[in-house]
N, C-alpha and C positions, 0 to 999 in steps of 0.2 A: 531436574529442570522441566518436569512434565506438567507442572501446574501453571495456570494463568491467574495470578493473584488479582483480586478485585474485579474479576471478569463476570459478565453475565451474558446470557444468550437472548438476543432479541427474538420477538415472536416470528419474524421472517427469516431467522436463521443466521443473522449476522452478529458479530461480536462488538460490543463497546465496553471499554475497560472500566469505566466508573460512571454509574448512573447519575451521580451528583454533578457530572460535567454538563448535563443537559438542564437548562433552565425550565421552569414550569411553563413559562410563556415565551413566545418568540421575542428575542431581544438581541441587539447588537450584531456584530460580525463574527463569523467563524471561518476557519481555514481548513481546507481538506487537502491533505498532501498524499500523493502517490508515494509508495515506499521505495521500490527498486530503482536505482539510478536517479532518485530525487533526494530522499532523506539519506539513503545509503549511497556510498561511492562505488558500489559494485552491484551487479545483478545477482540476487541470491541463488537462483536455481542453477545458473552456470557455475557458480562457485562450489555449490554442493556437488555438481556433476564432475567437476575437476578432481575432487577427492575420490570419486568412484570410478574414474576412468571413462566417463561418458560425456566429456566436455564437447566433443564434436557434434553429437546428436542433439544435446540440449541447446548448444549455442545456435544451431541452425533453427530449431523450433522457436527459440526466443526471438531471434532476428526477424523471422517470418511473421511472428505474432506482433511485434512492435511496429512492423511496417503494414500491418493489416492484411497480410496475405492468408493467414489462418485465423479463424475466429478464436478469441481468447479461451472460451470454455473448452473447445475441442483441443486446443494446444495444451492447456493446463492439465487436462485429463491424461494426455499422452505423456507429458513430462512427469506427472505424478506417478504414473505406472512405472516409468523408468527408475525413479528415485526412491520409491517407498521401501525398497528392499534394504536401504541403508540403516533403517531403524531410527526411532524418534530421538533417542539420546545422542546418537552420533550427529544427526542433522542439527539438533539444537546447539551442540558444541561448536559446530562449524559456523552457524549463524551468529552465535554470541561474539565471535571475533571479527565480524564485518565492520568495516570503518564507516562511521556516520559523517555526513557533512557537518562540520563544527558550527557554521553560522545558522543553518536550518535547525540543528539540534538545540542551540541556545535560544533561538526564537520560539521553538515549541515549548521549551521548559519555562520561559518567561510568560507564555500565554497558554499554558496547558489546559486551562478550562475552556478555551476557545479553539484549540487545535485538535485535529483528528487525522489519523492515518487511514487511508482508504486503499486497500490492496487486495489483489486476487490471490495472494499467497495464503497458505494455510495458517489458521490461528495458532495451532500448536507448534508449527515450525518457527514462527516469528516471535514467539513468546519472550525469548531473551531480549530482543530489541525493544519490545514494548515495555518491558520492565525498566529499561534504561531511559526511555523517553517519558514514561509516566503519563501519557495522554490517552484519550479515548481512541478506539480504532474499530474499523470494520474489516472483516477478512472472510475468505472462504473457510468453511468449517469441515472438520474431519470426524469420522466415526472411530472410536477407540474400543478396544477389547483388552482388558488387563494391561494397559499401557502400550499396546501395539496398535498402530494405525491400520485399520481394516478397509477403509474406503473413504470416499468423499460424501459428505452430507449435503453440502451446498457449495456451488461455485459462484462466487460473488459477482454480480453485475453492478458496475460502479454507479449507475444511475439511481439505484435504490437507496444507498446510503445518502447520496446527495439530496434526494427528496426528503428523507428523514430529517436531515439537518435543516432543510428549508422550513420545516414545520416548527423548528425549535429556535431558529435564529432569523433575524431580519434579512441578513445578507450572507451568502456563501461565496468565498473566494477559493477556487480550485487551482491546484498546482500539480502538473504532471509532465511526463516526457514521452508517452507512447500512444499508439493508436487506440489502445483500450481505455485511455483516459477521456476520449471524446464524449461518451455518454455522460460522464461526470461534468464535463465542461458545458454540455448542452443544458444541463439543469442549473448549474451555478450562475450567479449573477456576474462574476468576473472570472475569467480563465487566464492562467499564466503558464505558457509553455516553457519548460525548463530544459536548458541545453548544457548543463554543467558536466554531464558524463557522455550523453549521446546527442546527436543531432535530432531534434524532434521532427517527426514526419510532417510533410506539408499539410496533410489533412488536419492535424492537430493545430498547427500554426494558424491555419485559415479560420478556425473557430475560437482563437485566443484573442484576448484584448491586449496582452503584453507578452514579450519574450524575454526571459532572463538567462544570462549566459553563465552565471556561477552563483554559488550560495550567498556570497556577500551582497551582490547586486539584487538578488531576489529578496532578501530580507529587508534591504533598504526600501525596495519598492513596496513590499507588503506593509511596512510601517507608515507609508504615506497614503495608502488607499483607504 
């Protein structure tokens, strides 16, 4: 499970799964989804940490990050340092079993040419989920040596993928649940704060156009925008 099929590396270091998903000229509406706690029904890093006996440390860092108390990049580097010892194959096997929101998953599959996952998680860690969703995505990237993760190449800032999408689509609708989604919302034309798993922080809600309480209502909303 170490390969990312149909993947390519953008010049600025981000991953998009299928170049054909990008139209030659800006057209239509696209949807940019946060991954953890939005498309997935669990946060990935705490789930991995639970398997390693590091749940308390990772849960604290994750909560502080979602609330904006620790910058995402600093937090992710700390969490990566704690979890990297698990090995790529073991982490991918854990991630492969994560439950996805059925309504959001179905919406993405029906609109996969216009849907993108925008996540700070590592490209190689989330590969099993991206295979299931089959849509384009942007993620932090890792350095590999003979199948072993040796470090971080780039920690993704969510404003950059949103800007790329704005160049290719006439309108970007962003969906997320955490403080680190604010840069993506600032760039997007419409922001939807999602509260299906967590209560979105006030700072995110304040820059949102809509708030959705679960996957079903979110997808109904997206279908009307």
